[in-house]
C-alpha positions in Angstrom: -4.5 -8.1 21.5 -5.8 -9.7 18.4 -4.2 -9.1 15.0 -5.7 -8.1 11.7 -3.8 -7.5 8.5 -5.3 -5.1 6.0 -4.1 -5.4 2.4 -4.8 -2.1 0.6 -2.4 -1.4 -2.3 -3.0 2.3 -1.9 -3.1 2.7 1.9 -1.9 6.1 2.8 0.0 7.5 5.8 -1.5 10.7 7.4 1.2 13.0 6.0 0.4 12.0 2.4 -2.3 13.3 0.1 -5.3 11.0 -0.4 -7.6 8.7 1.5 -6.5 7.6 5.0 -9.5 5.4 5.8 -7.5 2.4 6.9 -4.9 4.4 8.9 -7.7 6.0 11.0 -9.6 2.7 11.3 -6.4 1.1 12.5 -5.8 3.9 15.0 -9.2 3.4 16.7 -9.3 -0.4 16.4 -6.6 -0.5 19.1 -9.2 0.8 21.6 -11.4 -2.2 20.7 -8.6 -4.8 21.3 -7.4 -5.2 17.7 -4.0 -4.3 16.3 -4.2 -3.6 12.6 -1.1 -3.9 10.3 -1.5 -2.1 6.9 0.2 -3.8 4.0 0.6 -1.3 1.1 2.6 -0.5 -2.0 5.7 1.6 -1.8 4.7 3.9 -4.7 2.2 6.6 -3.7 -0.8 6.6 -6.0 -1.5 10.3 -6.2 2.1 11.5 -6.8 4.0 8.5 -8.0 6.5 9.0 -5.1 8.7 6.0 -4.3 8.7 5.7 -0.5 11.6 3.2 -0.3 15.3 3.8 -0.8 17.0 2.1 -3.8 18.4 -0.7 -1.6 15.1 -1.4 0.3 12.8 -4.2 -0.8 10.4 -3.6 2.1 10.1 -1.4 5.1 8.2 -2.1 8.4 7.5 0.9 10.4 5.1 2.4 12.9 3.4 5.7 12.0 1.6 7.3 14.9 1.4 3.9 16.5 0.0 2.2 13.3 2.2 -0.6 11.8 2.8 -0.2 8.0 4.5 -2.7 5.8 5.6 -1.0 2.6 6.2 -3.5 -0.3 8.4 -2.4 -3.1 6.6 -1.9 -6.4 7.8 -0.4 -9.6 7.1 3.3 -10.4 4.7 4.2 -13.2 2.7 7.0 -14.8 -0.8 7.0 -16.2 -3.3 4.1 -16.3 -1.6 1.9 -18.8 0.6 -1.2 -18.6 2.9 0.4 -15.9 0.0 0.6 -13.5 -1.0 -3.0 -14.2 2.5 -4.1 -13.6 2.5 -2.2 -10.3 -0.7 -4.0 -9.2 0.6 -7.5 -10.1 4.0 -6.8 -8.5 2.2 -5.8 -5.2 0.1 -8.9 -5.3 3.0 -11.2 -5.9 5.2 -9.6 -3.3 2.4 -9.7 -0.7 2.2 -13.5 -1.1 5.9 -14.1 -0.5 6.9 -15.5 2.9 10.0 -13.4 2.8 8.0 -10.2 2.5 5.9 -10.9 5.5 8.7 -12.0 7.7 8.5 -10.6 11.2 4.8 -9.6 11.1 2.6 -10.9 14.0 0.4 -13.8 12.9 -3.0 -12.6 11.9 -6.4 -13.6 13.4 -8.2 -12.1 10.4 -7.1 -10.8 7.0 -8.9 -8.0 5.1 -8.4 -7.4 1.4 -9.5 -4.1 0.0 -10.5 -3.9 -3.6 -9.3 -0.6 -4.9 -8.3 -3.3 -7.4 -9.3 -6.9 -7.0 -5.8 -8.4 -7.0 -5.1 -7.1 -3.5 -8.2 -8.9 -2.3 -7.0 -12.1 -4.1 -3.7 -11.9 -2.2 -5.6 -11.4 1.1 -7.8 -14.4 0.3 -4.9 -16.7 -0.4 -3.0 -15.5 2.7 -6.1 -16.2 4.8 -6.2 -19.7 3.5 -2.5 -20.1 4.2 -2.8 -18.9 7.8 -6.2 -20.7 8.3 -8.0 -17.5 9.4 -11.1 -15.7 8.1 -10.9 -13.6 5.0 -12.9 -10.2 4.8 -13.4 -8.7 1.4 -13.8 -4.9 1.5 -15.5 -3.7 -1.7 -14.6 -0.1 -2.5 -15.4 -0.3 -6.2 -17.6 -2.9 -7.8 -15.2 -4.5 -10.3 -15.9 -5.0 -13.1 -19.2 -3.2 -13.0 -17.6 0.2 -12.3 -15.4 -0.2 -15.4 -18.4 -1.2 -17.6 -20.5 1.7 -16.4 -17.7 4.1 -17.1 -17.3 2.8 -20.6 -13.8 1.3 -20.1 -15.0 -2.4 -20.5 -17.5 -4.0 -22.8 -20.0 -6.4 -21.1 -19.3 -9.0 -23.7 -15.5 -8.9 -23.5 -13.3 -11.8 -22.2 -11.8 -9.4 -19.6 -15.2 -8.7 -18.2 -16.0 -12.4 -18.0 -12.8 -13.2 -16.2 -13.2 -10.3 -13.7 -16.8 -11.5 -13.0 -15.5 -15.0 -12.2 -12.8 -13.5 -10.0 -15.2 -11.2 -8.0 -17.6 -14.1 -7.4 -14.7 -16.3 -6.2 -13.9 -13.5 -3.7 -17.5 -13.1 -2.5 -17.8 -16.8 -1.9 -14.6 -17.1 0.0 -15.3 -14.1 2.3 -16.6 -14.6 5.8 -17.8 -11.1 5.6 -18.1 -8.5 2.9 -17.5 -4.8 3.9 -19.1 -2.4 1.5 -18.7 1.4 1.4 -21.8 2.1 -0.7 -25.2 1.7 1.1 -26.9 0.0 -1.8 -24.0 -2.4 -2.8 -25.9 -5.3 -1.3 -28.4 -5.0 -4.1 -25.6 -5.9 -6.5 -24.0 -8.6 -4.4 -27.0 -10.6 -3.1 -28.2 -11.6 -6.6 -24.8 -13.3 -7.1 -25.9 -15.8 -4.5 -24.4 -14.2 -1.4 -26.4 -14.1 1.9 -27.3 -10.5 2.8 -26.3 -11.1 6.5 -22.7 -11.5 5.3 -22.6 -7.9 4.0 -21.7 -5.1 6.4 -21.9 -1.4 5.5 -19.0 0.7 6.8 -18.9 3.9 4.8 -16.0 6.4 4.6 -15.6 8.8 7.5 -13.5 11.5 9.0 -11.1 11.9 11.8 -13.0 14.4 13.9 -10.0 15.1 16.1 -8.6 17.0 13.1 -11.7 19.3 13.1 -12.3 20.0 16.8 -15.8 21.5 17.1 -14.6 23.9 19.9 -12.0 25.2 17.5 -14.0 25.7 14.3 -13.0 29.0 12.7 -15.4 31.8 12.2 -17.0 31.8 8.8 -15.4 34.5 6.7 -18.2 36.0 4.6 -16.2 39.1 3.7 -15.0 40.2 0.2 -15.2 37.6 -2.5 -17.0 34.3 -2.2 -14.6 31.4 -2.2 -15.9 28.1 -3.5 -13.6 25.1 -2.9 -13.0 21.6 -4.3 -10.3 19.3 -3.1 -9.8 15.8 -4.2 -9.0 13.8 -7.3 -9.0 15.3 -10.8 -10.2 12.3 -12.8 -12.9 11.0 -15.1 -15.1 10.1 -12.1 -15.1 13.5 -10.6 -17.3 15.6 -12.9 -15.0 18.6 -13.0 -15.6 19.6 -16.6 -19.2 20.2 -15.6 -18.0 22.5 -12.8 -15.8 24.5 -15.3 -18.8 24.9 -17.6 -20.9 26.1 -14.6 -18.2 28.7 -13.7 -18.3 29.9 -17.3 -22.1 30.6 -17.0 -21.4 32.7 -13.9 -19.1 35.1 -15.6 -22.0 37.5 -16.3 -22.8 37.7 -12.5 -19.3 38.8 -11.4 -20.5 42.3 -10.8 -23.2 41.3 -8.3 -20.8 38.9 -6.4 -17.2 38.0 -6.9 -16.9 34.2 -7.0 -13.6 32.4 -7.2 -13.0 28.6 -7.3 -10.0 26.9 -5.7 -9.3 23.4 -7.0 -6.9 21.5 -4.8 -5.6 18.1 -5.8 -4.2 16.1 -8.6 -5.1 13.4 -11.2 -4.9 12.5 -14.8 -7.3 15.2 -16.0 -5.7 18.1 -14.2 -3.5 19.3 -17.2 -6.6 19.1 -19.4 -8.7 21.1 -16.9 -6.1 23.8 -16.6 -6.0 24.2 -20.3 -9.8 24.3 -20.6 -10.1 26.9 -17.9 -7.6 29.1 -19.8 -9.4 28.6 -23.1 -12.7 29.6 -21.4 -11.1 32.7 -19.9 -11.7 31.6 -16.3 -9.1 33.6 -14.5 -11.1 33.2 -11.2 -10.2 29.5 -11.0 -7.0 28.7 -9.1 -5.5 25.2 -9.5 -3.4 24.1 -6.5 -1.4 21.0 -5.6 -2.7 18.2 -3.3 -2.2 18.5 0.4 -1.9 16.0 3.3 -4.9 15.1 5.5 -3.3 17.2 8.3 -3.4 20.3 6.2 -7.1 19.9 5.2 -8.7 21.6 8.3 -6.7 24.8 7.8 -7.4 24.7 4.1 -11.1 24.1 4.6 -11.4 27.1 6.9 -10.6 29.3 4.0 -13.7 28.3 2.1 -17.2 29.8 2.1 -18.6 26.7 0.6 -17.6 23.4 -1.0 -18.7 21.8 -4.3 -19.0 18.2 -5.4 -19.9 17.7 -9.0 -20.7 14.0 -9.2 -20.8 12.9 -12.9 -24.0 12.1 -14.7 -23.5 8.3 -14.6 -26.7 6.9 -13.1 -25.7 3.3 -13.6 -22.4 3.8 -11.8 -24.0 5.6 -8.8 -27.2 3.5 -8.5 -25.7 1.8 -5.4 -24.7 5.1 -3.7 -21.6 7.3 -3.1 -19.2 7.6 -0.2 -16.4 10.0 -1.3 -13.7 10.8 1.3 -13.8 14.5 0.7 -17.5 14.8 1.4 -17.0 13.9 5.1 -14.1 16.3 5.4 -16.4 19.0 4.0 -19.1 18.2 6.5 -16.7 18.2 9.4 -15.4 21.6 8.4 -18.9 23.1 9.0 -19.2 24.7 5.6 -22.2 24.5 3.3 -22.0 22.2 0.3 -23.3 22.2 -3.2 -23.6 18.7 -4.7 -24.6 17.8 -8.2 -25.7 14.2 -8.1 -28.2 11.6 -9.1 -26.8 8.9 -6.8 -29.0 6.5 -4.7 -27.9 8.3 -1.5 -27.2 11.9 -0.7 -25.6 12.8 2.6 -25.8 16.5 1.9 -29.5 16.3 1.6 -29.8 14.0 4.6 -27.8 16.5 6.7 -29.7 19.5 5.3 -26.2 20.9 4.8 -26.5 22.6 1.4 -28.0 22.5 -2.1 -28.5 19.6 -4.4 -28.9 19.8 -8.2 -29.0 17.2 -10.9 -25.8 15.8 -12.2 -24.5 16.8 -15.6 -26.4 20.1 -15.7 -24.0 23.1 -15.7 -26.8 25.7 -15.7 -28.4 24.2 -12.6 -25.0 24.0 -10.9 -24.2 27.6 -11.8 -27.6 28.7 -10.3 -26.9 26.8 -7.1 -23.4 28.4 -6.8 -24.9 31.9 -7.3 -27.7 31.2 -4.8 -25.2 30.0 -2.2 -23.0 33.1 -2.8 -26.0 35.4 -2.3 -27.3 33.6 0.8 -27.1 35.2 4.2 -24.2 34.4 6.4 -26.7 33.1 9.0 -28.2 30.6 6.5 -24.8 29.4 5.4 -23.7 29.0 9.0 -26.8 27.0 9.8 -26.1 24.6 6.9 -22.5 24.3 8.0 -23.5 23.4 11.6 -26.1 20.9 10.3 -23.4 19.1 8.3 -21.1 19.0 11.3 -23.7 17.5 13.5 -24.6 14.9 10.9 -21.0 13.7 10.4 -20.4 13.6 14.2 -23.4 11.3 14.5 -22.7 9.1 11.6 -19.2 9.2 10.2 -16.6 9.6 12.9 -13.8 7.0 12.7 -14.3 6.1 16.4 -17.9 4.9 15.6 -16.9 3.3 12.3 -14.0 1.4 13.9 -16.4 0.1 16.6 -18.6 -1.4 13.8 -15.6 -3.0 12.2 -14.5 -4.4 15.6 -17.9 -6.0 16.2 -17.7 -7.7 12.8 -14.1 -8.9 13.4 -15.2 -10.4 16.8 -18.1 -12.2 15.2 -15.9 -14.1 12.8 -12.7 -14.7 14.8 
């Protein structure tokens, strides 16, 4: 069996909260003749939990048959210097021969750019082992930071990151992108389009068996649900403002919103909901992937309020939670101006413009007043769409084809 190493600083085991893309790809890659080893940081991104005991510098273990190498990194809070130190520590430790001792020699090495330094480590390791390097682009650094207002185009940091990203693109035998339009950004940098492969996020459909989908519960109050990160890029202030506009309609239909997850904006959002008198919003802690199907069965509909950042989303979106929503066979309300829209493609719900609380509130009310037959139809359409396009079995097959081409 051929070996591929996947360096993803924030790779997650299935019992944790957060994205498990690489775990599920690794699970199914085995059926295509590839053994994937995930090389990840010991500190969990969503919670700050340290996975390793004080005396451990590393841990190699198998989780549901998938090999994980946890590299010790320092704990931190927030997005300041502590997080940067955590990133650099991971990168340095991943390059040490001592850290990698005992791993099977790789045939291909993938570096995933949740931040670019993990990809740099992967590129340097690929050169050391004389194997192909694959650059997986999850966020377009530094363009994402510029579009979110965190970096100035003219700054030295931006200049340095642009040099770094081009170095990674040029070294990569293949570039895996999660956004369908990312090639429009990469090709003008001098990269041949045929080197770019689109493999979006997906869902482990075995967690949501179609034969066991629960009956939709259109009784009593209407439960709208959001689960995922509570950060700047999630548009949740817009959602709270929309819920404020719905207060006058509570006599015609009782709408409650459950917000499950964590992130830097969560304390602010809790305080804002209190100040607005929104006692029909319930904030809940994050859950593991394995708990999501049962959680999702308690929703009448889901909501995704993508922020109004047209530059940021001009190459598309591929949020993990969207495919969980679709697999759960529930209708979805999405507020977005992105280049792609899986909800519209699937005919699985309502779409409104991003950044317009009134339009979002009207869509929520319309969904709450829709017939159970119409909501069930949208839910089934979403399920059929995700089965056809976003199951990890299919996505791992696309990854395996690419790996075979370059190895």
